[in-house]
C-alpha positions in Angstrom: 53.7 -1.2 -40.8 51.6 -3.9 -42.5 48.2 -4.9 -41.4 47.6 -8.5 -40.2 46.0 -10.7 -42.8 43.3 -13.3 -42.4 43.8 -16.4 -44.5 40.9 -18.8 -45.1 41.8 -22.3 -46.1 38.8 -24.4 -47.2 38.8 -28.1 -47.5 36.0 -30.0 -49.1 37.1 -33.2 -47.5 35.2 -34.1 -44.4 37.9 -34.9 -41.8 35.7 -36.3 -39.1 32.8 -38.7 -39.1 30.1 -36.9 -37.3 26.6 -38.1 -37.2 24.3 -36.4 -39.6 26.9 -35.0 -41.9 26.2 -35.4 -45.6 28.9 -35.7 -48.2 26.5 -35.4 -51.1 27.5 -31.8 -52.0 31.0 -30.7 -51.3 30.5 -27.0 -52.2 28.4 -24.8 -54.4 31.4 -23.8 -56.5 31.9 -27.4 -57.4 28.3 -27.5 -58.7 28.1 -24.1 -60.3 31.3 -22.9 -61.9 31.6 -19.2 -61.0 33.4 -18.3 -64.2 30.9 -20.1 -66.3 28.0 -18.4 -64.5 29.7 -15.0 -65.0 30.3 -15.6 -68.7 26.7 -16.9 -69.3 25.0 -14.3 -67.2 24.2 -11.9 -70.0 22.5 -14.6 -72.0 20.6 -15.9 -69.0 19.3 -12.4 -68.2 18.4 -11.7 -71.8 16.3 -14.8 -71.9 14.6 -13.9 -68.6 13.8 -10.3 -69.7 12.5 -11.6 -73.1 10.3 -14.1 -71.2 8.9 -11.6 -68.7 8.7 -8.3 -70.7 7.5 -7.4 -74.1 10.2 -4.9 -75.0 13.4 -3.3 -73.8 11.4 -0.2 -73.1 9.3 -2.1 -70.5 12.5 -3.3 -68.9 13.9 0.2 -68.7 10.7 1.5 -67.1 10.4 -1.3 -64.6 14.0 -1.3 -63.6 14.4 2.5 -63.7 17.4 2.4 -66.0 18.2 4.1 -69.3 16.8 2.6 -72.5 20.4 1.9 -73.7 21.1 -0.1 -70.5 17.9 -2.1 -71.1 18.9 -2.7 -74.7 22.3 -4.0 -73.6 20.5 -6.5 -71.3 18.0 -7.4 -73.9 20.8 -8.1 -76.5 22.9 -10.0 -73.9 25.7 -7.4 -74.1 25.9 -7.0 -70.4 24.1 -8.4 -67.3 22.3 -6.3 -64.7 23.9 -5.4 -61.4 23.0 -7.1 -58.1 20.4 -4.6 -57.1 18.5 -5.3 -60.3 18.8 -9.0 -59.7 17.4 -8.5 -56.2 14.5 -6.5 -57.7 13.6 -9.2 -60.1 13.8 -12.0 -57.4 11.7 -9.9 -55.0 9.0 -9.0 -57.5 8.8 -12.1 -59.6 8.2 -15.4 -57.6 8.9 -17.3 -60.8 12.4 -15.8 -61.3 14.3 -18.3 -59.2 12.6 -21.3 -61.0 13.3 -19.7 -64.4 17.0 -19.4 -63.7 17.2 -22.8 -62.1 15.6 -24.4 -65.2 17.9 -22.4 -67.6 21.1 -23.3 -65.7 19.9 -26.9 -65.4 19.2 -27.2 -69.1 22.7 -25.8 -69.9 24.4 -28.4 -67.7 
């Protein structure tokens, strides 16, 4: 027996003229291409870590990861997982602005 499926259909076109609705931004995915963000994430994180820390060893100690993992981030081989991203956002008030500037400069 198959389980029922939920299908979500999204339309970026505003179908009704309601007061106070703004058509300026249709969706975040139209402003930030998810594939592009995924492919550029290692470079973004590498530039962030280089701006905030003096060495991969500091990154490893702060993030509680292996030195090899920190080297991979430093060299833009891989990007950190979401829990590290949250750690950076929660501990560095400048982090969101840094990423906003970097993504804006690339656009």
